[in-house]
N, C-alpha and C positions, 0 to 999 in steps of 0.2 A: 504494500500500500504506500503510495507516494503522497506527500503532503506539501502544500505551499508553505512559504516562510511564515505567513501570518497564522495559519491554523495548525502548525506543527504540534503544539502542546495539546490542543483539543483532539487532534487526530490520534495521537499516541494514547491519550487518556481513554478515548472511545475504543480503540483497539484492545487495550488491556482490559477494560471493563467488559467488553463483549466476550473476550476469552474467558474471563472469570465467570460470567453468567453461564456460559456454555459448559465449562470444564470444572468449575469450582477452583479450589486451591491445589489441584493435583498437578501431575507432571506436564500435562498439555498446556496448562496456564503458564508454567515456568518456562516451557519451550517457547511459547509466544513471547514472553519477557526477554529471553535471550536473543531471539530473532530481532526484536525491536531494538535492543541495545546494540547488536552488531550492525544493524542498518544505520543507526544514528552515529555511531563512532566505532571504527575498527579496533580490535584488541590492542594494537601496537600504539595507541594514541596517548598512553600515560596519563597525565593529569587531566586531560580532557575526558578520557574514559571514566576516571574516578568521579569527576564532577557530574557527568551524565548518569552514571550508575546511582549516585546519591539522589539526583533529581527524580529518576524513575522510582526509587525506593520511597520517596516522599509522596509521589503520585499514588502508589499502591497503598500507602498508609491513609491518604486522604479518601481513597475509595472504600476504605474499611476492609481491605483484603488481608492486611496484617494489622495487629494492634499497635505495634510500634516498629518503625523502620530502623534497621541497624545500618548506620552510615559508615562508609569507608573513610578513615582519616586520610588527610593529605599525606603524600610520601614523606614530607619533612617531619610530621608528627610521628609516623611509624618508625623513622630512624631514631628518634629520641627514646622510644620505648625499649629498644633493644639493649 
């Protein structure tokens, strides 16, 4: 599914919501989530991928699919934890 610049967020939200309605919180929903993420930003994009992953997690939280989204900390914060 392709989205114009202005309705990207609404399109992604609708796609995830439709998948949840159809599949619940099972593997098919999470496969849709992965496809959306890979379409928005390829795996090798580093901090951009982290940012988009967190944004998608918040969308899923707002839709009520998960109670609380677990966000990925920025790379610099992960380095300090070690």
